[in-house]
N, C-alpha and C positions, 0 to 999 in steps of 0.2 A: 263603984269603979267609974272613973272618968273616961270619956271618949278621948281619942288622940287622932291627929291627922296622919294619914299615910299618903305619900306623893308618888304618882306614876313617873315613869322615865320622862315623858313629855313635860310634866309639871316641873320636874327638877331642871330640865334643860332650859325652860323659860326663866326659872329663878336664877340660874347661873348667868343669864344675860343682863341682869339688873345691877345697878350700882348698889353698893353695900347698904346704904340707908334705905332704899326701896326693898331690898331683900329682907331687912329686919321688919319693915312695915308689913310686907306680904306674910312673913312667918307669924307675926302677931295676929293678923286677920285670920289666918288659917287656924291658929289656936282658938280664937274666939268662935269660929265656925264649928270647930270640933266640940266646944263646950255647949253649943246650942244646936245639936243635930236635928232638932225638930222644927227649925226655922222654916217659915213659908218662903219658898224660892220665888224668883221673878218669873220663871217658867220651867216646865218639865217636859221631858220627852222619854221615849222608851228606846233602849238600845237593842241590838240584834239578839241579845240573850233574854230579852223580856224584862230587864231590870229598869226601874224608873230612875232616870238620871235628872238631877236638879241643876239649875243654873241660877247664880245669884251674883249681883254686882255689889261689891263691898269696896269702898274707897274707889280706887281706879283699877280694880282687878275684877275680872269676870271669872268666877270659880265654877267649874263643872265638877260635880261630885255626886256620890251616893253614900248614904250611911249604911254601915253594916252593924245592926244593933246587937247581933249575937256576939260579934267580936269587939264591940264597943270602939269602933273606929269610923272615921269619915274618910272615905277613899276619894282623894282629890285627883281626878284623872286628867284635867286640863286647866290651865290658867292662861288668860289672855289679858292684854292691856286694854282696859276699858276706857281709857282717857281719849 
């Protein structure tokens, strides 16, 4: 079974602000991230629930995410413009 990306409300709100071409590029990068959930992130931190949150810069996007291996999803909790 393949992993799939799941977007938080904050991530969807950021996506909605982008022009159509950048939206497509962001969605493509999110799919790639979901297909490689074991990627080494640029840095990690722990959230208030004790979950390890990863941050990675891909193209011009800074993705904040955590993989849920049991559910085979990558939870994308925040996206920022990394340009």
